[in-house]
N, C-alpha and C positions, 0 to 999 in steps of 0.2 A: 384054403387048399392044401392039402397033407404033401401034396409032391413038388409044392412050391418051390422047396430049395432044392429036392433033385433034380426039377426041369434046369433051374439056375445052373445047377453045377453042371449039369449036362452040356445045355447050352455053350459055359464057359471051355470048356472042356474040347467040343467039335470046333471054336471058334478058335483057338489054342493050336490046334491038330493043324485045322485048312490053315491057317496062317502057316505056318511050321512046312506043311508041304509046299503053298506057292514058294515060299523063299529057298525051301529047299531046291524046288525046280525051277526057280531064277538063273538059281546057283549054279543046278546042274547044266541047264541047257544054252540059258542065256538069252538077249537079245538077239542075235547072230553068230554065226558058228566062224570060231576062227580061221587066219588064211591059212592055206596048205601050203608048204613052202618045202625044196628037194634039194639035193646037192645038183640033182641032174633033173633037165627038163627044160623046156622053152621058157625062152625070154622078152615078151615084147616090148620094142618101144617105139616112139613119134621119132622117125627119124627125121622127119623134115617139115617145115609148114609154109608153104611157099602161097603167094596172092594174084589175082588178074584181074585189073590192073594192077602194075606190081605197087604203084603210087595212089590209089583210089581218091578220086573227092566226094564233095558231102553226095549222094546219093547215087552214086557209080552202083550198081550190080557188083557187088565182087564175088570171083569162085576164089573158095579157101581147099587150097590140096594139102592130104595131110598123108605122110606118106610113113608106113609102119613096116618095122623090122621087126623078123624072129631072130635075135642075136644067139639064142640059146644054141643047145647040144641037142635037141629033142623035137620034133614036130610039134606045131599048136594046132591046138583043135579051135573049130570057129570059132568068134568073140564078137563085143561089138566094142566099135568106136566112139567116144562123146567127144562133141564141138562144144566150148564156152567161147561167147563174148560179154569180157569184163562179168566173169560168173553167171553168167547168166546161158543158161543150155540154148547153143542155137541148136544141134540135133544130135540123135543119136543113130548110126549107119553100123550093121553089120557085117563084117568079112569073114571068109573062108579059111578052112586051115592053112597053116604057114610051115614049110616044112623049116626045119633050121636053115639059118642066113640065108631066106628066101623075103623081098620086103614085096610090096602092095601098097596101093593110092587111095583113100578116100577122099570125094571132094566134098565141099555145102558149102552154099546161097547164103550170101549177107547183103544187105543192101546201106552202103556204107552213108552214117552217121558223123554230124559234126563230133571233135573233138580227137581224143587221143585213146585208144581201145587198145585191150589185152587179151587177145585171142590164144585160148588153150584147150588143147586137144588129149586125151587122156585113152590109152592102147586101152584094151580087156576092162572097161568102164566098167563091168558088171563083177569082175572079181573072180570070174569063175571057170580061171584058167591059174593052176598050179604052176607058177614061174619062180627061176631059181634066184630071181631079184623079183622083189612086189614094190620095189620104191622108186623105180625108172619108167613106168608108166607112162609117162606126164610130158608134154612140153609145149612152151610159150613161145608168141609171136609179140610182139610191141610196132601200130602201128597208131602214127597221125594222120588223119581223113586230112585231103588242102582244100581250103576254105580261105577266103581274106576275114578280116575281122576290123570292121572301122567305128573308130570311134575318134571323142570329141577332145583332142590333146590340153587345147586352152581358147579361152577367150579372153579378149583385151580389148583396151580401146582407148582412143588416144583423143583430147589430153588427157592425163591420166584423172587427174581431179576436176573435173569440169562444173562446173554450176549450172541451174538451171537456166535454160534457155541458149546453152550453149551446142552447136553441132558438134556429136560425136560420133566418129568413127569406129566401127567394135569390128574386129579381125576375129575372124576363128579359123584353128589351125582343124583339117582332118589330117586323120591319120590310119595307115591298115598297116597294122597291127600282126594280121595274119600270116601264111603261108602261100596265097597266091593269089594273083591280083585279081582287083574288085572291078566288077562292072560296070559302067554308069550309073550313076543313082542324083539323090540329091537331097538338099539339105534348107531346113527351115528352122527360122529364127524367131523365135516368142521374148517379148519384152511385157514383164505382168500379163501374164498370160494370152496376150494379142502378136499376130502372127506379124512380122515382120518381110515378111513373103518367103519363098523358097527358089533356091539356086542350084543351077547344075552343078554337077560333079563328075569331073572325069574319072575314067580307070585310075585306080593309084595300084601303085606295085607295093610290094611285101615290106613293107620299112617305113615308105617312102609316106610325106606329108603332101597336104595341099591348103592352100588359105583363101577362103571367102571375107569377104567386108561388109557392112552393112551402114548406112550411116541415120542418124538422129539427132530429132533438137531434142535435148532431153530436158523433162523435168524434175525438178528440186524435190528432193526426199528419194527415198529406200525405192531399190527396184528390183525384181527378179527377172532374169535373164537364164535362157533356157536355148540351147542349139540342139537339134534335133537330125542324125544323118541315118540315109537309108529309108524314110519315117513309113514307105511301100511296099519294104523287105523284096527291090528289085535282086540284091543278095544274101544269096544263104551264107552267111556267117560260122565261125566259130562260136562266136557268142551273142548272142541278137541281144546281150542285156547290157550291151556297154553302150549306146547308139547314142545316147543325151549325156548333157552336163549341164548343172543348173548351180548357176550362180548371184551373190545378191551383189547389185550394184547401186551406189551412191553415190549424190555429186558430192563435191567438196565440203566435207565434214563441217555445219553452220554451227553457231552456240551464242544463242543472243542472250545479252547477258545486261542488266543493271550497271551502271558506269555510277551513275551519279543520280538523286530524287531530290529535289530539294522544293521548298512551298514559299509562299511568298500571299500576307505578311508572314512571317515565323512565327510570330505568336497573334494567332486570329481571336476576333472577340467575337461574341454570336454576333450571326447574320453577316459577317465578313462574308465577301466573294475571296475565296483564298485560289491562288492561281497556284495546279503545281506544275514541274518541270522536270521532266524525267529525260535522262540524257540512256540511249540506248546504244550499245557496242555488239558489235559483231565477231566471238571471241576466235569464230572458226576457218575453216582452211576454202570456204566455198561462198557464194555470193549469196547473199539471203534477198529472194525475189519476192515473196507477195507474201505478206504477215503482218498481222493485226495487234494492236494494243489494245486491252480492254481495262476499264476501273470500276473497282465497286468502291459505293460508300456503303458503309452499315450493312455490305452484305446482299444489295441491291445493284446487280448490273446497272451503270448508267450510261454507258455508253462504249463504242469500242472504235478504235480511230487507225486505219491503215497506214502502217510504216513503209519508208520507202525505200527502194531497192539498197540494198547493205552489201558493199564487197567486204573482203577479207578485210579485218582489225580495222575498219571504216566506223564512225558511229554517227547518230541521230539525236535532235532533242525534238520531242513532242510535249504537248501543254494540255493540257485542260483545267478546268475551273469549275467549282463549285461553291455554293453558300453553304455558311455552315449555320445550321438550322437546332443546332442539339448541342451541348456544352461537351458531349467526346464524339469522335467520330472516329470508326474506324474504317481503313482504307485497304485497299487489296488491287495491286496493278498487275495485269496478267500478262506477258509476251508469247507471242503466236499462241493467242486464244484459242486460233481454229484449229490447232495443231497441222500448218499449211505448210511445213516445213518441217525434215529429219534432221535434229538436235544430238549433237555428240552429248551432251549434258542438258539433260530435259528437267532437271531440279532447279537450277538457276532462273527460273520465268518467271518467280510470283515473288512482289516485296509488298509487306505489312509492315505499319505503321499504325498507331493510333496518335491522333490529333487530338489536343486539347484545350478547348477555347478558354481564354481566359473571363473571368466569372466577375463582371458586374457590380455592385452594390449601390442604390441609390440609399439617399440619408435626404431626409428635410433638414435642409440645414439654417433655413431661419424662415419665420414667418413676422412680415412688418403689415402696418396701414395705415392709410390716411384718410381721414386727418388722425392724427395723431391720438388728439382727445374725443373720440367722437361721440357726437351726440345723438339723440334717439331722432330718427327719420334720415339721418345723414346717409347718403349712399357714398358705402364706406370700401374702398378699392385695398384689397386681402391681395400683397405682393407674397409670394411664397419662392423661397428658393430653394431648389432641388440640386444634390452634387452628386456625381457618380466617384466615389472613393475607393471604387474596385481596383482592380485592374484590367479588366477588361470592358470593351466599349458596349454601355449598354442601347438597344435596340430602340427602338420609340413606343410609348407604353402610352398608361393614362395614370392619372392622380388622382383621386376624388380629396370634394371639400367637404367638411361638413361643420354643420353651427349646432353644438349643441346636440351631435349625436344624429343630424338628421340633413341627409348628405345634400348638398348647397348645390356643384353644379361637378362636372367632369374635365380636367385640365390635359390638354392634349401636349405631351412631352417628345420633344423630338429625341433622336438617338443621342446620346451623350457620350464623348471619348474617357477615357482611364481621366481623373482629376479635374474633368470639365461640369461647370457648373451653371445651370442656366436661372430663369426665373417666368412663373407663370403667374396670372391675377384673375383674381375673381371680382366683383363687386356684392354687395351686402346692404339692402337696406338695413338699419342700424335700429336694433327694438332695445327696450330703455332695458337693464339689468346687466351683472354680472353672466355672460358666455363662454363657453368654450369651443376655440377652434380647431378643429383638428385635421391632419392634412397624410393621406397615405400613397404614399408612391406606389407605382405599380399595383394601381387597383386590383388589374384583372389577374394578376399572378402571372404573366407570361413570362415573366424572365427570372431565371436562377440567378439568384446572387450568391454572395458569401453568407448573410442572415437576413431573417427578417423583422428580426425585432427593432431593427433601427429603421423603420421602415415609417413610423410614423412619427407625428409629433404634434404636440398638443399645447396650445398657450392660451389666458384667460386674456379675456378684453372685458372691461367696464366703458359701457355706454351711460354717458352721462343722460338720464331723465330730459323731459320738460320738468316745469312748475308752471301748474297753470294758476291762476288767484282772478276771483272776480276785484275787479282794482276798485271801479267802483260805479255806484248805481245811481241812475238820473230819473227823472219823469217831468211830461211833459203835458197838460201844462201845470204849472209847478204848484197852483191853488187851485185845484180842479174843484168842482161842483157836484152835487149828487146826481145821477147817474151822467157824467160826462163820461167820454173816453179819456184815457192816460194814456201815453205812449211809453213805455220803461225802455231804458238804455242802460245796458251793461257793458262795461268794458273789462275785456279778458287781455290779463296779460302773459305771455311766458316765458315768468323768471328764469326758468332752468337751464340747462346746459343743452339741451335736446329740441327737436321739432317734433310738436303736438300735431299727432295727423288723427284725422276722425273721431272726435270725442264729440259728445254733445251737453249742451248747456241747459238744464231743465229750470222753468222759472213756478215757484211756487207764489201761492196766496192764504196766507193762513192755515199754513201747512197742505195747502190743497193744490194738486198739479194743475198749472194754467197751460201751459205750452212748455216744446224741447224743440231744440233749433242742430242743426247738425254744423258742426265746424270742421271744414276737411285739412286745413293746414295752416299751424299757425305759427312761425319760426323763432328762433330767440328772439327773448327782449322783444318784439313782436307784436303790437295791439289791436284786437279784431274787439268791432259791437256785434253786436246782440238786442233784438227787441222783444217787444212782449205788448201787446195790449189786452186794458182791462178797461172796465166799465165802473166807477164811482160805486159805492154800494155804503151806506152809513157806518159808522164803525169805524174802531179803528183798526187797523190789518196791519199784515207784516209779509213785506213783500220781499220772496229769499230765492235767491240766483243759486244754483250749485253749478261748478263746471264740473265737467267729466265724471258726471252726474251714474253712470253706468261704470264707471270703473273701469273702461278699455283700456286706456293706455296705463302705464304705469309711471309712477311719479316720484320726484325726488320727497316730497311732500305733500300727501296726502288731508295734511289734515286743514289746511288754509282753502281747501276749492269752495267753502259756501260763503258767502254774502250776504243779508238783510238789513231792511229800513225797515224802521213804523213808517206806516204812510197812512195818511187819514184826509177827508176832506177838509178845508178850511172853516174850522168851525170850533166852538167852546166844549171843553167834555167836564164835567163834574164829576167827579168821584169821591166817594166816602175810604181815607183812604188807612182810617184806622179810629178803633171805638177802645174808649177804656172807662171804669168806671169807679168808683171809690164810695164805698169801700167794698173791695172785690169780691168779699164771700155773700154780699147782699145778704145782710141778715134783716128778717122781719121785721116790719115796721119802721124801718130805719130810712131817710133820706139818701137815697142814692142818686151821684152825681155823675152824669153822663159825658165824656169829653168827645165831641167828635172832632175828627179832624178832616177837612174837604179840601182839594185839589182841584184845579184847572186844568186839565190836561189836555185840554183843545192847545190851537193854535191859535186863537181869537181871542180876546177877555170875551168874561162871560157877565151877561146883563145882570142889575138886582132880583133877585130869585128869594122864597121862600122852601124853608125847612119846615115839614110836618112833623108829627112824632104820635105814635098809635101805640095803644096798651091794649094787647088781648084784641084788637080791632076798631076799635074808641081814640075816636083824638082826643090828645093829650095834649097836646099845646102844637104851638109853631115857633119861629126864631126867622124874623126877616134877616138877607144876607146881601151883602153890598157888592159892586160891581169887583170881579174876579181875574186879574189880569192871567193870563195864560204861561204855566208853570207854577203860578203864585198857591198859597195853601191859606187858612182863614180855620180856624175853631170854634166852634159852636157846642154850645152847652144843653142839656135836658137835664132836668130833676125828677126825680121818681121817689111816693113811701114804696117801698116793696110791703107785699100783701103775701098771704100764705097762698099755695099753691104753686102752677105753672101760668106761666105768663110769656106772651110774644108780644117784643118791643119792637115796631117797624119804624125807622129813619126813611124818608122820604128827601130827596134832594129835589131842587124845583117841581114842587108837588103839584104846580098850577101850570106845570110844561107848559113855561112863557120863552123857554131858551128853546130852539133845536140844537140839538150835540151831536158829536162825532157818535157815540153810543150812549143811549136812551136805557140801555139793559144794567147799565153798573147806579142808577140813581138810590135803588134802592137797598137798604140793608135789615138784617130781619136779626135779632135775638131774643135767642129761646132760654128759657129759663124754667128750670136750669138746664144746664148749659147739655146742648147732644155731644156726641164724640161719634165721627166717623174712622173705620179703620178696615185692611184686608184684611178680611179671615182667612183666606186663602186663594190661591191661582192652581188652576188643573189646567189640564192639555187634550184635548180630542181629536186625532187616536194619541192613546201615550208612546204606541212606538211611533215617532215622528222619522217620516223618510225624508229624504230631499225634494221637494215638488211637491210635496202634499200639502192641501188647505188644512192647517194647524187651526185649532178650535181653542184662541185660550180665555177661560171664566173665571171672572173674577169674582168674589163673595166678599161683599162686602156688609159690613155689619154697622151697626149704631150703638155701640155701648154705653151713648150716655144717657143723661135722662130726659129727655126733651126729643121731640120731634124736629128734624133736619129740613130745612129748605131745597129746593132743587139746585141743585150742581153741580159740575161737570169730573169725569174721570175721563184720565189718559193712561191708554195701556203705550209704553216704550219696547223698542228690542234694540239692544244694543246700543241704548241713549238715544236710540232714533223712535219720537213718536209715529207709533204708527194708524193712529185714528184717537179721536174724541167723542167721547157721549154724553148725553144728559142724563146727570144720577137723580132719581124720583128723592122725593121727600120719604126720609124713613120712620120709621116709629120707633119710641126708644125699645133697644133688645130684639127688634127684625134686623133682616138682612135680606138684600136683591144682590141677584144676579147680573153683571152686564158681560156679555160676549163680544171678542174680536178674533177675527179675521186675518190669518197671516200665511204665506206660500212660504215655507221652510226652507232655509238654506243651511247649508253645512258647516257645521261647526258646533260649537258649547255657544249658547247665547244667554244673558243674562236678558230678562222679563221682570218686567218692572210697572208698576201698576198705580198712580199717584191719582190721589182723592182729592178735592175740592180746588182743584189748581186755582182758580179766580181769587180763593178766600170769600166764597159765597156762604159759606156759613160761618156761624165764630162757635167754635167749638172749648170744650175746656182742656182738650190738651191739640196744638196745635203740630205737636210734632211725630205725632203716629197716621201719617197720611200717607204715609209708602208700603209700599212691599216688594222685594226682589227676590227672584227667583230663579235658578242657572239650570240650563237644561240643552242637554246634548239631543242634535234628530241624532236621527240614526243614518249618521255619516260611518262610511267606511272608510279604512286607513291601510292600504296596502303593503307588503314591507317582502323584501325578499327574506324568507326565512332560512332557506339554506340549499344547499347544491348536493349533490351528488353524480359519483361519475365510475364507472368500472372501464378496464380496458385490456382490451383481447390484447393476446399474444402480439408484440408490436416488432415480431421477427417474419409475422407472417401478415398482419393488416393492422393499420393504422387507427383502424376504428375507434370512437369514444362512446358509449353508451353515457348519456348525460340526465337526472331526473335535478327539476327544478321545484323546490317549495315555494309555493306564495301565500302567505296568511293574510285575515284581513282580522286587524286589529283593532278594527272601528267598532262601532253599535250600530249600523247598517250593510245592509247587503250591498254588493259593489254592484250588481249589475255585470256586462261583459264587457271587456276590456282588453287591450291589445298589450303585451311584452315584447319586448326587444331585447333581443341580446345579440352578442357577438363576443369571438375570440381574435384575442391581440389585433391586427391588420385586418381581419378578414371581414366583408360584408356582414352587415347586420342581418339578422334575420326576424320575424316577427309571429308572435303568436297568440291567438285567438283565446283568451280564456274564461271562461260562462262563467255565470254569477257566483259569486263567495259568500256566503252567510255570515254575518259577524262573531268572529271567533272562531271561523275553521277554516280549512285550508285547502289547496288544490294542487296536483302537480303534473306537471306535461311531461313528456320524455323526448328526448330528439337521439340522435349519431349524429356524431360529428367526426373529418376526418382532423386527425390531427398525426403534427408529427410529435419524435420520441424528444422528452425537453418540459422544459417550463412555460407556462400561458396564463395569462391573464383572462379573466372571461366578466364582463359587464353586463350587467341585465338591469334591465329597469324595467318595474312596474308602471300600469299606466302609462306608460311612453306618450300616448297620445294625447295624455290631460284631458281625456274626455271626464273624469269622476271627479265628482270632489271630493276631498279628502280631510279627514281632522288634522291628517299632517301631509301638506304638501313635496316636506324637503327630505322623504324616507324611504322612495320608491327606489330608489339605485342602489344597487350591491355591485360591488369589484372585487373577486374572488380571484387570487393565485393559488395554481397546483401547478402538480408535474403529472405528467403520464408515466414519466420512470417512477415507479412506485414498487414496494413491497405487497404481497398479497398472502393474509397469512390463512390457512386451514388445519383445523384439527382430522388428523386422518384416523385415529382407532383410539378406544380407551378399552384398556385391560387390566385384568386383576390377576393378585393371586397370594395365596392358592385359591383355589377354585374353590375347594373344601372348606375355608375358613368358618370354626366355631366364633360362636357368641363371645366379645371380648376380644378375639385372636386381633394382633397388626394384620392388615394385608397390604400390598405396596401395589397401589395404581400407579400402571406405567402410559405414560401419553403419548403418543406419536404427533409430531407435526410439522407443518410444511410452508416452505416458502412458494408460493409459485406465480409471486409476479416477476417484475423485472428489476428489483432492485434489491441490494441487502436492506434487513433488517437489523436496524441497530436499538439494544436496550428493551427488549421484549419482556413485558410483563405476562407470564399466565398465571391465571388465579382459577383456582379448586375450589367445587361447592358442591356440598351434599345437601343436602332438601333445602338448597334454595340460600344457604347460609355458604361464604368463601369461610374456607377453613385454613388454608394456604395460599404461599404463594413461592412463583420460582422466577428469576431473573435470567434472560439468554443474553450476555451479553451484542453476539453477530448471528443474523441466520442467514449465511450464503443461500443462493439460488438453487431451488429442484434438490437442495440437500434435508434430508429427513433428521429430526431432531428428536431425540429420546428422553423427556422427563421423567423421573420417577416421585410420588407422593408416599406418603406414609398415610395409613388410616386406622382404627382401630372398630369393628364392627359394633354392631349392635343389631339386636332382634328387630326385624320388619320388613320392611320395601323400603329400597331408599333409590333418588334421584342423584347418581354425580354427573355435573357437568363444569366445563372446562373453558375457562374463553382465554383467546389468545390477545393480544393487545388489550388488557383488561381494564389500566387506567386511561386508554385512547389516546394515545401517545404519540402513533405509528398514523400517520398517511398510507390508505392501501387503497388497492386498485376497486376492492369490493370488501365493503364493512360489514355485508349481511349473513357473511360466510364464518366467523370466527369463533362460534359457537357449537356444540357437539355436547348431545348431553347420553345417557343410558341407564336405567334401571337392574336393580337387582336388588335381591331379595335374601336373607340369613335368616333362616329358623334352627333350634337346636337340633333340630335329627338329620335334617336334609341338608344336602353341599350347595351351593347356592345355586342360582338357577335364571340363567340371563335371559331374561325376558324381551327383551331389545331383539336378540338374535331371533327367537324360536325354533331353536337348535339345542337336540338334549345334549348333553356332555358325556363322552362319550369314554371310559378309561382306558389307557392304553397300554398298562403294566400287566393285564389281567391273560394269559396266555389260554386256559383253560380249553375250551373245545377245538379254539383254533390249533393248537400244538397238540391235541391229543389223538385226535379221529384220524387224522394221516397216515398217522402209524398202523391203527386199525385195519386202514384199508389195505396197505402198503404188506401187512402182514397176511390177507386173504388172500390178496392176489398174487406173491412169492406160494403160498399153498395150492392155490389153483395153478399155478404154473408145474409146479411140483407134482404133481395128482395127476395134472393132462402128461408130463412126461413120462413118471411110471404106468402111466396106464395106455400109452404110447407104445413103449416100451417092451411092454404085457403081450401087449397084441401083436407085433412083430415077430417075439417071439414064438407066441401061438403058430402064426401063420407061415 
C-alpha cells in the first residue's frame, strides 16, 4: 500500500494535535471556574445552629435551625444553604437575597439516632456568590443523643474454686454506661449454651449498676458462661453490640497423675499372674469425681476401672492383674480414659512400661532305669530328670521319650520354678540289643527358652539278651519197635540274662520238619519242655530240635540253638564201613585181596549171618560171619583174580536176610573197576537276578569223570551250611552228566551254595575228595545309604526357611521296593517320607522345606527306618549331618575382558566380579579360571564380606578360534554354602585374525564410542542452514516492510 506511511504519519500527527488541544483546553478552562473574590461585597456566614428539643433522644424528631448572616458590606443575592449530619447531606435549601448586616434562618428536620453526631451547615453551598471571604461559610454543632447503654460488667462466682457437684452462686453485674436511665428489661444467663432462666432488671440510672444471681450445681470440667442483657431490645441503646459477656468457667483445676506404679512379682515368669498396683494422685486444686483408669496389654485394651472421687492432693490405689503369656509385654496405663475431667496437664495421664518375663531353660539332667542291668523281656522303668536351669518359671509342658528314634510316650511335666527339678517315668518292654534312649524336653515347643540345644539327652542302654539252648532230648518208650509212636521231649533252657518271649521250637526228623511249637515266655534260668510225637520207621534217623527257629528274638549266642540225637529202633544194623584192596592198582592177572570192615551200628547184637560176593553179577563166594555185638566191628576177606575189562564187584551183608536191621539199605557195596569219579561240574541259578522272596532254582550239573558207571547215590544241597534238600543221584555212565534241581526261597544277603555228592559213600570212587563244590552268590538285595544332603537358605533377615534335598542311594544288588525315610532336626519331632523303589546303583531325591533358626543344627536321617527291607548291610542306613544356616553364598556376577579387539597372541585381562550373597563371611575363597575346560589359573581371596563385590583379574594370551571362559568360585569346595549350584559362570568368545572379538553369549554388537563421525558433523550443517533461513527470512521481511 503506497499510502501506508503517509496515512500513519497523518494519523500520528493528528493524534498529537488532538492531545495537545485537549491538554491546552483542560489547562485553559479547567474542570471548574476559579472562585470570585473582591475587596467589597457580601460575606455570608452561618451565625448559629440550634436544636429542638435541645437534648434529643434516639428517634426524636429534631428541628435544626440554621441562622445565616450577611456580614459583608454589600447585598447578597439568593443562595443555597446545605445541612450535613456526620458528613452526609441532610438537605439543601435556598434563601433569598440578604442585605448587608441582615440575618435569616433556615430549618431542617432530622430523626435522632444513637451516638454522637456533628451537624454542619454551609452558606452559599453552591459558591455562586462572590464574597469578600470565601472561607467562613461553614459552622458546626456537636451533640450526643440521649440513650442508655446496658452492659454486663462482670460475672463472678462463689466458691471461687468449685469442684464438680458443688453448688455455685453466679453474680452478674449489669451497668448502664449510657447517659439516660434505662427502661425495665430482662437478663438471660446461659451455661454451655443452655439457659438458666431470665431475671427482670429494673431501670438503671446512668452510671449505676445492678446485680443478679444464679445458683447451679456445677459439673466437673470447663464451661462457657454467657450473660445477655436486654435480649428483647426493650431499650434503645447507644450501643446495641455490648449487651453480652461470655467467659470460661472451670471447676477447680484438676490434675490426675501417677504417683507410683509397681507390680508383683517384680521378675515374673511366663504364665505368671502379675498384679499391677497403680497409685494415682490429684495434683490439681479441685476434686476429681468421675474418672476411669484403663490399661492395655500389648496394645489391646483389657479393662477400664472407675476411680474414686479424689480431693485436691489426695491419692488412691488401683490394682489389676493379668497373666504373662509372652516373653515380653508392653503395658500402657491411661488416667481419665474417657476424658471426663478437665485437667491442667493432660500430658501426665499415660504410663508405659515393658515387662520382660524371665526365661526358663529346661534340660534333661539325667536318665536312669531299673533294673540297672535289664534283660530282654523285662519291664524297664526309665526315670527322667528334668531341670529348669533358667531364671524364669517354666510352665507346664510335655517331654517326649524315644527308643531308637521311635517315640514311646509323652511325659507331662508340671510347671517348674527356676532351679527346680522334677522326675518323670515311663516303662518299656526291653528288647535284646543296644538301644538309644532319647528324651526331648518341651516337645511341643511352647516355651521360649534360653536355648533349645540342651533339650535333648540321649543315652545308650544295653539289654542283656536271652540265650536259648536245647538242654536235653529224651523219648518214650526208650526202645520202640517199628510202627510204634514215640514221644520226644526236649528241655529248653534260657541261660541268658533276658527273658525270651514268643519264640518257636521246631522238630525235624532226618531234616524234615515234623512240627513246631510256640513258647510264649521263658524267664532267665528257667526250663520248659516241648514234645513231639513220631511213628517209628525202619532205619537210622536224626531227630533234631531247633529253638528260636525263625530267629524272632535276639540272643547272646545263636550258635547253640540246636541239638540232635541219632534215633533208631532197637535192632542191629550191619554196615560196610570201608573196603580196601591190595594191590591198589589191581594189575591184570594178579590176585586182589579185598578187606571188608563190617560194623554193627545197631542197638542190639546181630546174629550170625552170611556175606556174599559177586563179580559182574555172578556169585564169586561167601563168608559166614558170627554174632556181632552193637558197636563192634569185624573184618572179612575176599580174593579175586583180576581179569581184563570192566568189572563190578558186589558185596552183600546178611545176604540171606536173616537179620531184621535198622537200615537194610546199607548192606550192599558195589565196586566198579576201573573206578568212577563223581564231580560237581557246575552250579547255576535261575533266575540269574535273584530277588528276595523269589523261588530260586539251583541246578547242579554232576559228571562222572571216572572210567566206570556209578551206582545210585545221594546228592545234597546246602545254603549257608544248612541242608535245604537231598535227592537221589542215578547211575551215571563214564563221561556223562546229569542235572539236579533244588528250590530255595531267596533271602537277603550274600550266600554260600554247596553241592555234596555221594553223601553216604555209596559210590567207591577213584577220588573221594572232589565230591563238593561251593559257589558264592548274592541275591538281588538292596542296600540303602544316605548319600548326601544339600540345602539352600533364604535371606534369614526375612525368613527362616531352608530348602533341603536328601539323596538316598541303593548300593546293593537289587531294587529296594518302597521304603520309609525318617528325618528330624535337633530336637524337632521326626518327619517321615515314603520313597519309591530305587533300582540297584541308582539314587532317589526328596525335598522339603524346614523352618530353622539361624545357627548350627544337626540333621538325623534314617533310611528304611521301619526296617521293612532286607538289606545287605543293616548298619549303614543312618546318617547324622551337622550344618549351619549361617553360611556364605558365592556367585559369579560378571565375566568381562579387555581389550575387546585383541589380536591373536595378545594378552587380554579377564575381569571377574563375584559376590557373597549369603549371611556369613566367606574365608579363604579359591577362584579358578578355566579356558576350554582346562584350569589355567587360580586366585585366592582371604575374606569376602556380605554383599560386597570383589573384582579379580586374570591374564591370558589369546589364540585363534572360539573359546569358553569359565570361572569357578570355591573351586576346592572348602566352603559350606547356602547354595552350591550357583558357583559357576561361563561365556563364549571368539578371536580371528581380521575381526575383533565377538561376545556370543551376550548377542549384542560392540559399538565403538570414540568415533564422532556423523554424530558430531550433521547437526552443524543443520545449524548453519537454520541460521541462513533465519537471516533470509529477516532480510525478506525487512525488504517487504520497506516496500510497504
